[in-house]
N, C-alpha and C positions, 0 to 999 in steps of 0.2 A: 257481037257474036261470041258465044261461049266457047272458050278454049277446051278442046277435048283432052282429057287425061289419057295417059298411056293405056290404062285399062279400058276406058270407053272406046278408044280407037281399036284396040284388039277385039273388043266385044262386037263392034260393028262389022269388022272384017270377017268375023267368024259367026255371023248371024244365023246361018242355017246349018252349018256343019263344022264341027271341030275335028280337025285331023292333024295330029302331031305325032310323028313317028320317031322313036328313039334311034340313035345311031346303030344300036345292035339290040336284038331281042334279049330279054332277061333270061338267065339260066334257071330252069325249073329245079327247085330243091327236092330232096327226098320227101319232105313233108307234103308236097303237092303231087306226088307221083300217082296217087289213086285217082286224081281228077285231071291228070294230064298237065300240059304246059298252059296255065291260065294267065292271061287271056291269049287265045290264038285266033280270035276274030273280033270284029268291032263290038264295042259295048254301047248299049243305048241307055241314056239318061232320060227317063220320063219325068216331065215337069208338069205339075197340076195347074199352072197358070200361064198366061199368054207371054209371048216374046216381049221383052222389055221390062217385065216385072222383076222384082228383086230376086225371087227364086230362080228365074231364068238366067239372070246375069251371073248369079253365084254358080249355077250349074255349069255354065260355059267356062267360067274361070277355073273351076275344079277340073272340068273336062280336059283343059289344056295340060294340066299337070299329070292326070291319070294317063292320058294318051302318051305323053313323053316318057313316063316311067314304065308303063305297061307295054309299049311298043305296038299298040293297036289303036285305030281310030275310035273316037267317042262321038256318038251322034246324039244331039239333043232333040227330043221329041216333045213338043208342047201339046198337052191335052187339057185345055182349059174347060171349065164348066162344072156345075153342080158342087161348088165348094171343094173341088179336088177329087170328088168321088169317081169321076170318069178315069182319071189317071191312076188313082189308087186301085181301082178294080182291074184295070188293064195289067198292072204289075202283079197284083195278087194272083191272076190267072196265067201269068207268063211261066215259061219253063224255068224251073229252079236250078239254073246252071250258072248264074252270076252275070249273064250277059244283058239282063234287064234290071236296071236300078232306079228306084224312085227317089228323086231329089225333092224333098217336100218340107212342110212346116208343121207347126202345131195345129194348123187347120185340119189336116187329115188325120193326125195321130194324137190329138188331145181334145180338140173342141167339137169336131163333128158328131161324135157319139152323144153329145149333150144337146146338139142343135137339131138332130133329126131322129124321128121315131124309129126309122129303119135305114141302115146303111147297106150299100151294095158290096161292102167288104168288112172284114173284122180287123181293126187297127193293131191287134196283138197277135191273134192266131194266124193271120194270113201273111205275116211278114217276119223276117229275121232282121234285127237291128244291125247296122254296119258301123256308123259313127255319127256323133253330133257334128255339126258343121259351123254353126254360128248363132249368135244372139244379137238382138237389137231392139231399138225403140221406134215409135212411129211419130208422125208429125201432124198436127191439126193445121190444115191449110184452107185458104179461101182464095178467090180470084184477087189479083193485084188491085183491081178497081173496086173491090167490095168495100162497103162502108165500115167494116170491122177492122179495127187496128189492134185488138187484143182479145184474149179469152173473155175478159170482163164484158167487152162489147157484145160478143156472141151470147153470153148469159143474159144480159139485159134485154136483147132483142127476143130471145127465146121465151123469157118470162112475160114479156109484153104481148106476144102472139104465140101461145102454145100450139105446137104442131105445124106452124107455118114454115119454119126453117127446115131444110132437108139435108140429110147427109147420105153420101153414097158409100158403098163398101164392095170391094171385090175379093174379099177373103174373110174368113171368120175372125182373124186378128183385127182387121179393119172394122168389122161389124161390132165385135164385142167391145172394142175401144170406144165406139160411139155409144153403145148401150150403157156401158159403165159410166161414161161421162154424164149421160142423162140421169142415171140412177143416183150418182153421188152429188150432182149439182141441183137435182130437183127440177129439171126442165124436161120439156117434151119436144122431140124432133121427129120429123118424118123420115123413116128409113127407106132408101132406094137401093136394091141389090144389083150387082153387076157380076159378070163372069170373071173379071180380073180388075186389079187396081188401075192399070193403064186405061181401061175402058171408062172407069169412073172419072179419072182425071180428064179425059176428053170431054165428058159431059159437064164437068165442073168448069172447064175453060169456056165451054159454050153457054154457060149460064143455066143449064137445066137443073143443077143442084146447088145448094148453098155452100156446103163445106164437105170435107172428108178427112178421115184419119188414114194417112198413107205411109208406107215404108219410105225410108230416106232415099233408097236407090231410085224409086219412081218419082218422088217429089222434089228432091234437091235440084235436078236439072231444070225443072220448070221454075223453081224459086230463083235459081241463079240467072235464068233468062228473064226474070222480071215479070213472069206471067202469073205466078202464084205468090201469095204472102203467107209466111209461116207465123202462126200465132202462139204455138206451144208444142212441147214434146211430151210424149206419154211416159217416158221413163222418169226415175227419181233424180237423175243427173242430166245436165245439159249435154247436147251432142257436140263432139269436137268439130264436126263438119258444119254446125250451125251454132257457134258459141254465143251469139247474141240473142238466141231464142230461148225464153224462159221455159221452165217446166210447167205443165198444167197444174201440178201440185202447188207450186208457188204463185200461181195466177188466180187463185180463188177456189180451187177444188181440192181442198186439203186431203192428202192421203192417196190421191189418184196415182196409179202405177199400172201400166199395161204394156208389156213388151211382146216379143215374138221370138221364135227360134227356128232354125233349119236343121234337118237331119237326113241321113241316107238310109234306105232300107232295100232289101232284096226279098224275093218271094220266099215264103216258108218252105223249108226243106232244102234250101241251098246248102251244099256240102260245107262242113266246117273249114276245110283247107281253103276253099274259095272265099268264104266269108273273111277269113284271116288275111288273105291276099288283097281283097277289096278294101278292107280296113286299112291295111298298110299303104296302099296306093292313094287312098283318099286323105289319110292323115298327112302323108308326105305332100300331097297337092295343096293342103291348107297352109303349108309353110311357103309356098311359091309366091312370086311377085304378083301374078294376076289376082289371086285371092286376097293378098295383103292390101292391094290397091283397092279392091272392091270394098273391103271393110273400112279403109281409110276415108273413102268418099261416101260411105253409107251410114256412118255413125255407129256401126256395130263392132263385134269382136269375134275372133275365131273361137270355136268350141269343139275341139277334137276329143273323142272319147273312145273307149273300148266298146264292143257290142254290149257287154253286160252293163256297163255304166249308162249307156243310152237307154237300155231297157228299164233300169231303175229310175232314171230321170223322166222318161216318158210316163211311167206310172204315177210319179209324184205330180207331174204337170197335168195329167188327165184329171186327177182329183182336184187340183187347184182351179182349172178352167171350169170344172163342173160347179164348184162353189161360186165362181164369178158369174157364170151364166144364170144360175138359179137366183142369185142376189139381184141380177139385173132384170129379172122377171121375164126372161126369154122363154117362150113355150116351144118345145120341139115341133118341127114342121112335119 
């Protein structure tokens, strides 16, 4: 039986709703007078992926800190589907008052515009950046009883039977990691899309797909439980949480490197004082124990930024993901 970390215990007990009220409401400063005392009602964190995903886990950890400092409840609303488009569109159309925040990843704000011919939202014009949240790598996993013991085994099998091995993906990060793997290794795999990584994990455990590239938050519990086997990590360095697992780069696919990132956004037009307050609340929450525990167990690192820094980072990442997706030969859907 896998021992629950303090963070995982907290996450399970706060699965549907995070409510943490400070001992006394914060005193509104003169800078926020034009927008009133923010927040003075619950804040909703909209997450583009299912409960149990890495983004969901991080959102709940941040929500604990924001609720404690802001003096108002934080509700996590999971809107999985369409590679994050459902959630992104919902936040883009929400009132620009700071009470609806998108906790998302490079999927919605760097990759999707290169993966789809038409989006239901504009990742730049429809949002105002709040802060970066974190960065991390992914893990190539197979079932524990699979015949593959290494990345080399997967490559050998894929070369012997092109298109027979399948990989699932529940986010653009997961998909592009698989596509880049094929491109750089010169192999052909069958892609099977899912609404979220936990859903793909379920089918992987059931034998419906051969392998997948998953975030550590989703994959590590299954690896620790002996249900999945980790073959390689997508970053250029080994993960502290899985120190014995080699990088894919060192396992025969030289130069391979594909990570992911998390960030927070509000609807375009949100007042500057509210944006500043949300940034301060979020950055403070990133220092808290729940978030630190999340990254300690997921192999990532915190990534706090100013709104302007996030805007510049997003622009650079969008260009990078465009190059990777084009090189991988992915045609927009």
